[in-house]
C-alpha positions in Angstrom: 105.2 229.3 138.9 105.3 227.1 142.0 103.1 224.5 140.2 105.6 223.9 137.5 107.1 220.3 137.3 110.3 219.0 136.1 111.0 216.4 133.4 109.6 213.0 134.0 110.0 209.4 132.7 113.8 209.3 133.0 115.3 206.3 131.0 118.7 204.9 130.3 118.9 203.5 126.8 115.5 201.7 126.5 115.2 200.6 130.2 112.6 202.2 132.5 113.7 203.3 136.0 116.9 202.5 137.7 119.3 200.6 135.4 121.5 198.3 137.3 124.3 196.2 135.7 124.4 198.1 132.4 127.1 196.8 130.0 127.5 200.2 128.3 129.9 202.7 129.5 128.3 205.6 127.6 124.5 204.9 127.9 122.1 207.3 126.1 119.4 209.1 128.2 115.8 210.2 127.6 113.2 212.1 129.5 109.8 213.6 128.9 109.3 217.3 129.0 107.3 219.4 131.4 104.3 221.2 130.0 105.4 223.6 127.2 105.9 223.8 123.5 109.6 223.1 123.0 113.0 222.4 124.8 115.8 224.8 123.7 118.4 223.4 126.3 118.8 221.1 129.1 121.0 220.5 132.2 122.1 217.2 133.5 123.6 216.8 136.9 125.3 213.8 138.6 125.3 213.1 142.4 129.1 213.5 142.4 128.9 217.2 141.5 129.4 216.9 137.8 126.9 218.7 135.5 126.7 220.0 132.0 124.4 222.2 130.1 123.8 221.6 126.4 121.8 223.8 124.0 119.7 221.4 122.2 115.9 220.3 121.7 116.7 216.7 121.8 115.6 214.7 124.8 115.1 211.2 123.3 118.3 209.0 123.5 120.6 211.9 123.9 124.4 211.2 124.1 126.0 210.4 127.4 127.6 213.9 128.2 130.4 212.7 130.9 133.3 210.5 131.0 132.6 206.9 130.3 131.5 204.8 133.2 133.9 202.4 134.7 133.0 198.9 135.9 130.7 198.9 138.9 130.4 202.7 138.8 127.1 204.0 140.2 125.8 207.5 139.4 122.5 209.1 140.1 121.4 211.6 137.5 118.7 214.2 137.2 117.7 216.6 134.5 116.0 220.0 134.0 114.9 221.5 130.7 114.6 225.0 129.4 111.2 225.1 127.9 109.6 228.2 126.5 112.6 230.3 127.7 112.1 229.2 131.3 114.2 226.6 133.2 112.1 223.9 134.8 112.6 222.2 138.2 114.9 219.4 138.5 113.4 215.8 137.7 113.3 213.2 140.3 116.7 211.3 140.3 117.4 208.0 138.5 120.2 205.6 139.0 122.6 204.0 136.5 125.1 201.4 137.6 127.6 199.7 135.3 128.3 196.1 135.2 131.5 194.2 134.9 132.5 195.8 131.7 135.9 194.0 130.9 136.9 190.3 131.3 139.5 191.3 133.9 136.7 192.1 136.3 135.9 188.5 136.7 137.6 186.4 139.5 135.0 183.7 139.2 135.3 180.9 136.8 133.0 179.0 134.5 132.0 175.6 136.3 130.1 172.7 134.9 128.5 169.6 136.7 130.4 166.4 136.1 128.1 164.3 134.0 129.6 161.0 133.8 126.8 159.6 131.6 124.6 162.3 129.8 121.0 161.5 129.3 119.1 161.9 126.0 117.7 165.3 125.3 114.4 165.9 127.0 115.4 163.5 129.9 118.3 165.5 131.4 118.0 166.5 135.2 118.4 170.0 136.4 121.7 170.0 138.5 122.0 171.8 141.9 125.4 173.5 142.4 126.4 174.8 145.9 129.0 176.4 147.9 129.4 178.1 151.3 131.2 181.4 152.1 131.7 183.8 155.0 130.6 187.4 155.1 131.2 190.0 157.6 129.6 193.0 156.0 126.2 192.8 154.4 125.2 196.4 154.0 127.5 197.9 151.5 126.2 197.4 148.0 126.3 193.7 147.7 125.9 192.6 144.1 125.5 189.2 142.4 126.5 188.9 138.7 125.2 185.7 137.2 124.7 183.9 133.9 124.7 180.4 132.6 124.8 178.0 129.7 121.3 176.8 130.3 118.5 178.2 132.6 119.4 179.0 136.1 117.9 180.0 139.4 120.0 181.3 142.3 119.3 181.0 146.0 121.1 182.7 148.9 120.4 181.2 152.3 117.4 179.4 150.8 115.8 182.5 149.5 115.4 183.0 145.9 117.4 185.9 144.2 115.5 188.2 141.9 112.2 187.6 140.1 113.7 186.8 136.6 112.5 183.6 134.9 114.2 181.5 132.3 117.4 183.4 132.9 119.8 184.2 131.3 117.4 184.2 128.2 117.6 183.1 124.8 120.6 184.5 122.7 123.1 183.5 120.0 125.2 182.3 123.0 128.7 182.2 121.3 128.2 185.8 120.4 126.4 187.4 123.3 125.4 186.1 126.7 123.5 188.2 129.1 124.6 188.6 132.6 121.9 189.6 135.3 122.9 191.9 138.1 121.2 191.4 141.4 121.1 193.6 144.5 121.5 191.1 147.4 122.1 193.1 150.7 119.0 191.8 152.2 119.8 188.2 151.5 123.3 187.9 153.2 123.9 187.2 156.7 126.9 187.8 158.9 128.9 184.5 159.2 128.5 181.5 156.9 126.2 181.9 153.9 124.8 179.1 151.6 124.7 179.8 147.9 122.8 177.4 145.7 122.0 177.3 141.9 119.6 175.2 139.9 120.8 174.7 136.3 119.0 173.1 133.4 119.4 172.8 129.7 117.2 175.7 128.7 117.9 177.0 125.2 121.5 176.3 125.4 121.4 172.5 124.8 117.6 171.8 125.1 115.3 170.9 122.4 114.2 173.6 120.0 112.4 174.3 116.7 110.1 172.3 114.8 112.7 169.5 114.5 113.2 169.6 118.3 117.0 169.4 117.8 119.1 169.6 121.0 122.7 170.7 121.9 122.5 173.6 119.5 125.1 175.7 121.4 127.0 173.1 123.3 126.8 169.7 125.1 127.4 170.7 128.6 125.5 173.2 130.9 127.6 175.7 132.9 127.3 178.5 135.5 129.2 181.7 136.1 128.5 183.7 139.2 130.3 186.4 141.1 129.4 188.0 144.5 130.8 191.3 145.5 130.4 193.7 148.5 131.2 197.3 148.0 133.0 196.4 144.7 135.3 193.7 146.3 135.2 190.1 145.4 133.5 188.0 148.2 132.7 184.6 146.5 132.3 183.2 143.2 131.9 180.0 141.1 135.1 177.9 141.0 136.4 174.4 141.4 135.5 174.4 145.1 131.8 174.1 144.2 130.1 170.8 144.2 127.1 169.5 142.1 124.5 167.0 142.4 121.3 166.0 140.6 118.3 167.3 142.5 114.5 166.7 142.6 114.1 167.8 139.0 114.6 164.5 137.2 114.2 166.0 133.7 113.8 169.6 132.5 113.4 170.8 128.9 111.6 173.8 127.6 109.8 171.9 125.0 109.4 168.5 126.5 108.5 169.5 130.1 109.6 169.1 133.6 109.7 165.9 135.9 110.1 166.4 139.4 110.2 163.9 142.4 109.7 166.1 145.5 110.7 163.1 147.8 114.2 163.1 146.4 117.1 164.2 148.5 120.0 166.0 146.9 123.1 163.9 146.1 125.4 162.2 145.6 127.7 165.3 145.6 130.7 165.5 143.4 133.3 168.3 142.6 132.3 170.6 139.6 134.6 171.1 136.6 136.3 174.2 135.5 135.5 175.3 131.9 137.2 177.8 129.6 134.3 179.6 128.1 135.8 183.0 128.6 134.2 186.3 129.2 134.4 188.3 126.0 130.8 187.4 124.9 129.3 188.8 128.2 126.9 191.8 128.1 123.6 192.9 129.5 120.2 192.8 127.9 118.7 195.9 126.4 115.2 194.4 127.0 113.2 193.9 130.2 113.5 190.5 131.7 111.2 187.5 131.5 108.9 187.5 134.6 105.8 185.9 136.0 103.3 188.7 135.0 100.0 187.4 135.8 98.0 184.5 137.3 94.8 183.0 136.0 92.3 181.0 138.0 91.0 178.3 135.7 87.4 178.7 134.4 86.7 175.1 135.1 88.0 171.6 135.8 86.1 168.8 134.2 86.3 165.1 134.9 86.3 162.5 132.0 85.1 158.9 132.2 88.7 157.6 131.9 89.8 159.4 135.1 91.4 162.4 133.3 90.6 165.8 134.6 90.7 168.6 132.0 91.5 172.2 133.2 90.3 175.1 131.1 92.1 178.4 131.9 89.6 180.3 129.6 92.8 181.9 127.9 95.6 180.6 125.7 98.8 181.6 127.5 102.5 180.9 127.8 103.8 179.8 131.1 103.0 177.0 133.4 100.6 175.7 136.0 101.2 176.0 139.7 99.6 173.1 141.4 98.9 173.2 145.1 97.2 170.0 145.7 99.7 167.1 145.4 97.7 164.4 147.2 99.4 161.7 149.3 103.0 160.7 149.3 104.2 158.9 146.2 101.2 160.1 144.1 102.5 160.6 140.4 100.6 163.4 138.7 101.0 164.2 134.9 100.0 167.4 133.4 99.8 167.5 129.6 99.3 171.0 128.0 97.5 171.9 124.7 95.5 174.7 123.2 92.5 172.6 121.8 90.1 169.9 122.8 88.9 166.9 120.6 85.4 165.8 120.2 85.6 163.9 123.5 86.6 166.9 125.5 90.2 165.8 126.0 93.3 167.7 125.3 94.6 167.2 121.8 97.9 168.4 120.1 97.6 166.6 116.8 97.2 170.0 115.0 100.6 171.0 116.3 102.5 167.7 115.0 102.7 168.2 111.2 105.9 166.2 111.1 104.7 163.4 113.4 106.8 164.5 116.3 105.3 164.5 119.8 104.8 167.9 120.9 105.8 167.4 124.4 104.6 170.0 127.0 104.1 167.3 129.7 105.0 167.8 133.2 105.1 165.2 135.9 105.4 165.4 139.7 105.7 162.8 142.5 104.2 164.2 145.8 106.2 164.3 148.9 103.0 164.0 150.9 103.5 167.4 152.6 100.3 169.6 152.8 102.2 172.7 151.9 103.9 171.1 148.8 103.5 173.0 145.6 104.6 172.1 142.1 105.6 175.0 139.9 107.8 173.8 136.9 110.0 177.0 136.3 112.5 175.1 134.2 110.2 174.7 131.3 107.5 176.8 129.6 104.4 175.9 127.6 101.8 177.3 125.2 98.3 176.3 126.3 94.9 176.9 127.4 94.0 173.3 128.6 95.6 170.9 130.8 95.0 167.2 131.1 95.7 165.9 134.5 96.2 162.2 135.2 97.0 160.3 138.2 95.5 162.6 140.8 93.2 160.6 143.1 91.0 163.7 144.1 88.5 165.7 142.3 90.3 169.1 141.7 88.7 172.4 141.6 89.9 175.8 140.3 91.2 176.7 143.7 93.7 174.0 143.6 95.8 175.4 140.8 96.7 178.6 138.8 97.8 179.4 135.4 101.0 181.4 135.6 101.6 183.7 132.6 105.2 184.1 131.8 106.8 186.5 129.2 109.0 189.4 128.7 107.8 192.1 131.0 107.1 194.7 128.5 105.7 198.1 129.4 102.1 198.7 128.0 102.0 201.9 125.9 98.8 201.7 123.8 95.1 201.5 124.7 92.0 201.4 122.3 88.3 201.0 122.7 85.3 201.7 120.5 81.5 201.2 120.3 81.9 197.8 118.6 82.7 195.2 121.1 83.9 192.7 118.6 86.7 195.0 117.7 87.7 195.6 121.3 87.9 191.7 121.6 90.0 191.5 118.5 92.5 193.8 120.1 92.3 191.8 123.2 93.1 188.4 121.5 96.0 190.1 119.4 97.4 191.5 122.5 97.3 188.0 124.2 98.9 186.5 121.2 101.7 188.9 120.9 102.7 189.0 124.6 102.5 185.2 124.9 104.9 185.1 121.9 107.2 187.5 123.5 109.1 185.1 125.7 112.6 186.8 125.5 112.4 186.8 121.7 109.5 187.3 119.3 108.5 183.9 118.7 106.1 182.4 116.0 104.2 180.2 118.4 104.8 179.3 122.0 104.5 175.5 121.5 105.3 173.9 118.2 108.6 175.8 117.2 109.2 178.8 119.5 111.5 180.2 116.8 112.2 183.9 116.3 110.9 184.0 112.8 112.0 187.3 111.1 108.9 187.7 108.8 106.5 187.4 111.7 108.2 190.2 113.7 108.7 192.3 110.5 104.9 192.1 109.9 103.9 192.8 113.5 106.4 195.3 114.9 104.4 198.4 114.0 101.4 196.9 115.8 103.6 195.8 118.6 104.8 199.4 119.1 101.2 200.5 119.5 100.7 198.1 122.2 104.0 198.0 124.1 107.5 199.6 124.4 109.3 197.0 122.2 112.5 199.0 121.4 114.8 197.2 123.7 113.1 193.9 123.1 113.7 194.4 119.2 117.2 195.5 119.6 118.1 192.4 121.6 116.6 190.3 118.9 118.3 192.2 116.0 121.7 191.7 117.6 121.1 187.9 117.5 120.0 188.2 114.0 123.2 190.0 113.0 125.2 187.4 114.9 123.7 184.5 112.9 124.5 186.1 109.4 126.8 184.1 107.3 129.9 185.5 105.8 128.3 185.8 102.2 125.6 187.8 103.7 122.9 185.1 103.8 120.5 185.6 106.8 118.5 182.9 108.5 114.8 183.2 108.5 114.8 183.0 112.3 117.1 184.1 115.1 118.7 182.9 117.2 119.5 179.7 115.3 120.6 177.0 117.5 121.5 174.7 114.5 124.0 177.2 113.1 127.1 176.1 115.2 126.6 172.4 114.6 125.7 172.6 111.1 128.7 174.7 110.1 131.0 172.3 112.1 129.5 169.2 110.3 129.5 170.9 106.9 125.7 170.6 106.8 124.8 172.5 103.6 121.2 171.6 103.8 120.9 173.6 107.0 120.9 176.9 105.2 118.6 175.6 102.2 115.5 177.5 103.5 117.4 180.7 104.4 117.3 184.2 102.8 113.7 184.5 101.8 112.4 188.1 100.9 110.1 189.5 103.4 111.9 187.5 106.1 115.5 188.3 106.0 114.6 191.9 105.0 113.8 192.4 108.7 117.4 193.3 109.2 116.7 196.6 107.2 113.1 197.3 107.8 112.9 196.5 111.6 115.7 198.9 112.6 114.1 201.6 110.3 110.8 201.2 112.2 112.7 201.6 115.6 114.2 204.6 114.2 110.9 206.0 113.3 108.9 205.1 116.4 111.6 205.5 119.1 114.1 207.9 117.6 116.9 205.2 117.8 119.6 206.2 115.3 122.0 204.0 117.2 120.3 200.8 115.9 120.8 202.1 112.3 124.6 202.4 112.7 124.8 199.0 114.7 122.8 197.1 112.1 124.3 198.9 109.0 127.1 196.1 108.2 124.3 193.5 108.4 122.0 195.5 106.2 124.6 196.1 103.5 126.0 192.4 103.4 122.3 191.2 103.1 121.4 193.6 100.3 124.7 192.7 98.4 123.7 189.1 98.8 120.0 189.6 97.6 121.2 191.9 94.7 123.7 189.2 93.6 121.0 186.5 93.7 118.8 188.8 91.6 121.4 189.2 89.1 122.5 185.5 88.8 119.5 183.3 89.6 116.5 182.7 87.7 113.2 180.7 88.4 113.0 177.6 86.3 109.8 178.7 84.7 111.4 181.9 83.4 114.2 179.9 82.0 111.9 177.7 80.1 110.2 180.7 78.6 113.4 182.4 77.5 117.0 181.1 77.6 118.3 184.7 77.4 117.3 187.1 80.3 116.0 190.5 79.4 118.2 193.4 80.6 115.9 194.4 83.4 116.2 190.8 85.0 119.5 191.9 86.4 117.4 193.3 89.1 114.5 190.8 89.1 114.7 188.6 92.2 113.0 185.4 91.3 115.6 182.8 92.4 116.5 181.2 95.7 114.3 180.0 98.5 111.1 182.0 98.9 108.2 181.7 101.3 106.2 184.1 99.2 103.1 185.6 101.0 102.7 182.6 103.3 99.3 181.3 104.5 97.5 183.1 101.6 93.9 181.9 101.3 91.7 181.8 98.3 94.6 180.7 96.1 94.7 177.8 93.6 97.5 176.3 91.6 100.7 174.6 92.3 102.2 174.6 95.9 103.8 177.9 97.1 107.4 176.4 97.1 107.0 175.7 93.2 105.6 179.2 92.3 107.7 182.0 91.0 107.8 184.4 93.8 109.6 187.2 91.8 106.7 189.6 92.4 107.2 189.3 96.1 111.0 189.2 96.3 111.6 192.1 93.8 109.1 194.2 95.8 111.1 193.7 99.0 114.4 194.1 97.0 113.2 197.7 96.0 111.7 198.5 99.4 114.7 197.4 101.4 117.2 199.1 99.1 115.2 202.4 99.2 115.1 202.4 102.9 118.8 201.4 103.1 119.6 204.4 100.9 117.7 206.6 103.5 119.7 205.1 106.3 123.0 205.6 104.5 122.2 209.2 104.1 121.7 209.5 107.8 124.9 207.7 108.5 126.8 209.6 105.9 127.8 206.7 103.8 127.5 208.4 100.3 129.0 205.4 98.4 126.6 203.0 99.6 123.8 205.4 99.3 124.5 205.7 95.5 124.7 201.9 95.1 121.4 201.4 96.9 119.6 204.1 95.0 120.7 202.2 91.8 119.5 199.0 93.3 116.2 200.3 94.4 115.6 202.0 91.0 116.5 198.9 89.1 114.3 196.7 91.2 111.4 199.1 90.7 111.9 199.2 86.9 112.2 195.4 86.9 108.9 195.0 88.9 107.0 197.3 86.6 108.4 195.6 83.6 107.3 192.2 84.7 104.1 192.8 86.7 102.3 195.8 85.2 100.8 195.2 81.8 100.5 197.7 79.0 96.9 198.4 79.9 97.9 199.2 83.4 96.8 195.9 85.2 98.9 194.6 88.0 99.8 190.8 87.9 99.6 188.5 89.3 96.1 189.7 90.3 96.0 188.8 93.9 95.1 190.9 96.8 98.5 190.5 98.5 100.3 191.8 95.3 97.9 194.7 94.8 98.3 195.7 98.4 102.2 195.5 98.3 102.2 197.4 95.0 100.4 200.2 96.6 102.1 200.1 100.1 105.6 200.0 98.5 104.9 202.7 95.8 105.6 200.1 93.0 102.9 201.3 90.5 103.3 204.7 88.8 101.2 207.6 90.0 99.1 207.6 86.9 97.7 204.2 87.6 97.6 204.2 91.3 93.8 204.9 91.3 93.3 202.1 88.8 95.3 199.8 91.0 93.3 200.6 94.0 90.1 200.0 92.0 91.5 196.6 90.9 92.2 195.7 94.6 88.7 196.6 95.4 87.4 194.3 92.6 89.5 191.5 94.0 88.0 192.0 97.4 84.5 192.1 96.0 85.1 188.9 93.9 86.1 187.3 97.2 82.7 188.1 98.7 84.4 191.0 100.8 86.8 188.5 102.3 90.4 189.2 102.7 92.9 187.1 100.5 96.2 188.1 102.1 98.8 186.1 104.1 101.6 187.0 106.5 103.3 189.7 104.6 100.4 191.8 103.1 97.8 191.5 105.8 99.2 194.5 107.9 98.9 196.8 104.9 95.5 195.7 103.6 93.2 198.0 105.4 95.4 201.0 105.6 96.0 200.8 101.8 92.3 200.6 101.2 91.5 203.5 103.5 94.3 205.7 102.2 93.1 205.3 98.6 89.7 206.4 99.3 88.2 202.9 100.0 87.5 203.2 103.6 84.0 201.5 103.3 85.6 198.5 101.6 88.2 198.5 104.5 85.5 198.3 107.0 83.6 195.7 105.1 86.6 193.5 105.3 87.4 194.2 108.8 83.8 193.4 110.0 83.4 190.4 107.7 82.0 187.5 109.9 82.5 184.5 107.6 85.9 182.8 107.0 88.5 184.0 106.0 88.1 186.9 108.4 89.3 188.1 111.8 85.8 188.1 113.3 85.5 184.4 112.5 88.2 183.9 115.1 86.1 185.9 117.6 82.8 184.0 116.8 84.6 180.7 117.3 86.0 181.5 120.6 89.6 182.3 120.0 91.6 183.9 122.8 94.6 184.4 120.6 95.2 184.9 116.8 95.4 181.8 114.7 98.1 180.9 112.2 95.6 179.9 109.6 92.4 181.8 108.9 90.3 178.7 109.9 92.4 177.6 112.8 89.2 176.2 114.3 86.9 175.0 111.4 83.1 174.9 111.2 83.1 171.5 112.9 85.2 172.6 115.8 88.4 170.9 114.7 91.8 172.7 115.3 94.3 173.2 112.4 97.9 174.4 112.8 98.8 176.8 115.6 96.1 178.7 117.5 98.6 181.3 118.7 100.4 183.2 116.0 100.5 186.9 116.2 101.2 187.8 112.6 97.5 188.2 111.4 96.8 190.2 114.6 98.7 193.0 112.9 95.2 194.3 111.7 94.8 196.0 115.1 97.3 198.6 114.0 94.3 199.9 111.8 92.4 200.4 115.0 95.0 202.8 116.2 96.1 204.4 112.9 92.9 204.8 111.0 89.9 204.4 113.4 91.4 206.4 116.2 93.7 208.0 113.7 97.1 208.1 115.5 99.9 207.9 112.9 103.6 208.6 112.9 105.0 210.8 110.1 108.0 209.4 108.3 111.0 211.4 109.1 109.5 212.9 112.4 111.3 210.7 114.9 109.5 209.3 118.0 106.3 211.3 117.3 108.0 214.7 117.5 105.3 215.5 114.9 102.5 213.1 114.1 99.0 212.8 112.4 95.6 212.4 113.8 93.4 211.6 111.0 90.3 209.4 112.0 88.5 207.5 109.4 85.0 206.8 111.0 82.9 204.0 109.5 81.6 200.5 109.9 78.7 201.8 112.2 81.3 202.7 115.0 79.7 205.5 117.0 82.8 206.4 119.1 86.4 205.5 119.6 89.2 206.5 121.9 92.9 205.6 122.0 96.0 206.6 124.1 99.6 206.0 123.1 102.7 206.6 125.4 105.3 207.7 123.0 109.0 208.5 124.1 107.8 212.2 124.2 104.7 211.7 126.3 101.1 210.5 126.0 98.9 211.1 122.9 95.3 210.9 123.6 92.4 210.9 120.9 88.8 210.4 121.4 85.8 211.0 118.9 82.1 210.6 118.9 79.5 210.8 116.2 76.3 212.7 117.2 73.9 212.5 114.2 75.9 214.0 111.4 78.3 215.9 113.8 81.7 214.6 114.4 83.5 215.7 117.6 87.2 215.0 118.1 89.4 215.7 121.3 93.1 215.4 120.8 95.9 215.7 123.6 99.3 216.6 122.3 102.4 215.9 124.5 104.8 218.7 125.4 107.2 219.7 122.8 105.4 218.0 120.0 103.0 219.0 117.2 99.9 217.2 115.7 98.7 217.5 112.0 94.9 217.0 112.6 92.8 216.0 109.6 89.0 215.7 110.0 86.8 213.4 108.0 85.5 216.3 106.0 89.0 216.9 104.7 89.7 220.1 106.8 93.1 220.2 108.4 94.7 222.1 111.3 97.7 221.9 113.6 97.7 221.7 117.2 100.5 222.1 119.8 100.8 220.7 123.3 97.8 220.5 125.3 94.1 219.3 124.6 92.0 220.8 121.8 88.6 220.1 120.4 87.6 219.9 116.8 84.3 219.4 115.0 83.0 218.9 111.6 79.9 217.8 109.7 79.9 214.3 108.2 78.8 213.9 104.6 
C-alpha cells in the first residue's frame, strides 16, 4: 500500500491554497478524496497538536471542528480520510490565518487627502499618501492590512506590495469593505522605512453605470492601513501622514487616466482624520483581480491623419502598457474601443445610446527617459482597438502590450470536438465571461460595467462549467442583499452606487426600473445553483432573509397590480389573478429577435413574471425545507402552486396551445414545468414548429436562451437543437463566428452585414449556449439534489455531424472526464469518475448503467 496517496486540493471556504487574512473565525474546509469509493470518516490535525476524528462522508465545506479562530491566529491543517475501510496518508498541509476580526484590533485611523478644491468627476487626480517609520525586526510575520475608499496601490521602500489590481474591489461600501492582507517580510528593512500609497476614485466616487454618475458612495477618497510585525502594531495610517497630488493628473475607471511623468510630487500637506469606523470591514470570499495575461498586438496601422490604430486581435478588459514614450514633453493619447468604422478608425458610437461620451481615453506626457513605461493601473477599459495620437514615431507591436485584467478565477472546465466552429464559440464565450468578471459579473466592460442580476442568473450554470465561480458569486450576492430595500424590492444590478444618494435625496425615480422578474429572482436562483454545483448550504441560510423579503414583495405585487391592458379588458380581476404577476416594471425576455408589435416596455409581461414567480417560490420552498423553516415552506408552496395555476389559466388554451406563441415562452414553459404532463409533448412540437417557421433560427433573448437547446434535446428534438446551434445566418451564434467576433455580442447582429457595430460587442449572456456543449454534447450534467457532483449524469447526445467530443470538469470532488467517438455506426464512450462519486451513464441507444470511481468504457450501436 506504499503507493497510496492522501487527500488533495485542500480549501478554506472557496479559496484555493493558503488563506491569509480570513475574516471568518470558523471557516469551512474541503478536500478531494484519494482513490476509492467513499469516505466513512476523516481526521483533521492542526500544527499546534489539536486533532479531531469525525464519522462522516462529507468532505466538501465541512464545519470547522475546533474553537473559533482569534484575530491574527495562524494554523496549519492537514487531513486524512478513511476510504473503503482504510485510513489514507495525511494530505499536504495548508495554512489559514485570520485577519483583524474585531474593530478593537485597529490602531490605525482612516485618513483622507485635504482637497481644498475638488475637481469634477473624471478629472480628479490620484493622490500620493506617505509616511516613514522605523523597524528593528523584519523577519517575524510582518503583515500589512489595507483597504480604501477608492482604488489603492501600496509601496514599501519603493517596491510594490502584492499583485492585486483595482483593490479593494467593488462592493456596497457602506455595508462591506474588503481588507487585503499582505505578507511583507521581504519588503521591510532595518531602520527607517518608507510607506507610500497611490489613491484614486475607483468605484467609490468615480463614474459608474450608463448614466456615468459619480460620488455614489461618498465625496472623499480615504485610506486605512495597518502594519504589524509578529502581531504587534508597528505603523499605520494616522494624522502624521501627508498627502500630495502626484503624476497621475486624473484617474477614473470609466473616463480614463491622465499622467504627466515629468511631474514631481507636491506640494505636501497633512492628511485629515475620518471617522468611517471599522464595522463594515471584512475579507473577500473571491479571488482578487489580477493582471492575468499579456497580448502582443496583431498589428499597428497608420492612418492618413497621423493616427495609429492598434489591433490586439482580441476584445479584452484591462489596459495597454506602452513602452515607447518618445521624447520629453510628448503628449500621447490612447482611445480604446471594440470596433472600427469604415475608415479603419476606432469608433464608440454604438456604445453611446444616450449621447454620453464613452470615455476610455488615456493620456501620458513623456518624461523623456528611455526606460519610461506607461501602464494606467487606476483605470480599466473594454477594448480590442486603440487609437494612438500624438506619437511622433511609427509604432510596432513590440512597443506595447494588451494587459488582460480581471478576477483571477481558477479554470475548471474544458471542451473540444471535431467541429472547430463550436470550439471557437466556446472560446469567445470564455473570453466574454472572464472579461466581464472584473470583481463583479458585469454586463459589459465599457458602457455600463454594472452587475446586472439577470445576466448572471442566465450565465451562472455556464460559468460554473468554465471556472470556479463559487466565491465570486457569493461576494456578489452579499452586495445584492445589502442593496435590498426595506419593502423587499431588489435592484436589477448590484452593487448600486446610486442607492445612498438617491435615498438621501428622496429620489423615488431611482428605483423605478427595479424589481423585474428574471432579474431580481437571482437572489433565489443563484444561491440554489451554488448549492447544487458546489454543495454550499451556507449561502442558502445567508441569503434566506433576502429571498423571503423579495418573494413577499413579488407576491404582493402580483396580488395588487394589474397591467393596463388587462384592466381595460376586465374591471374585476379573476380569482386566479391573485397570483398573476403582470404589474410593475418588467424587462421581459430582453433582446428577443423576430418580434413585432409594441415596444417591450408597453407589453404585458405576465407570462414571463408569473413563470418566475412560480419557479422562485418552488425553489424557495425547497430551500426552506433544507433550512427547517416549515412556516415559510408552506407559504411558498401555496405561492408556487397559485402562480402555476394562474399561468396555466392565462397562457394555456383549451386546446392545449401555449400563448403567447413565442420560442422564449415555450422554452420557459417546458424548462420550468409550467405545462401539464399530458400536453408536454404537444408543447415541444409547438416549439419546434416555431423554430421551423423562423427558418431554424433561434428566437430567444437573455432569459430563455440558456434553456433553448437543452429543452429541445431533452424532449426528443436533438436534431432541431443541432440545426439551431449550427445555423450560419442571423440570428445565430455562428454568425458571430463568421463575422469575426472575439467575444459574445449583446444583440444577435452586433456586427451587421455591412460591418457596422451595434450595441455592446462584449455581453456574455448569449454565450450561455456553451453549457449545451458540456451538458448534452459531452453529456456531463449535475443531478438535482446530488450536491457538488456526488452523483451525476453522463448522457451524450451526438448529432450535427460531430465525430468526436471530449470534456473535463474539475468539481469539488475531483475531475470528471468524458470522451466519445463515432466509428461508423459504433459509439465509443470513456468516462472517468472521481473518488467517492457515482455516475449514471446513458448511451445514445437508451441503455443505462452506473459507474463508480475510475475509468470505464461503454459502447453502443447508433440507430
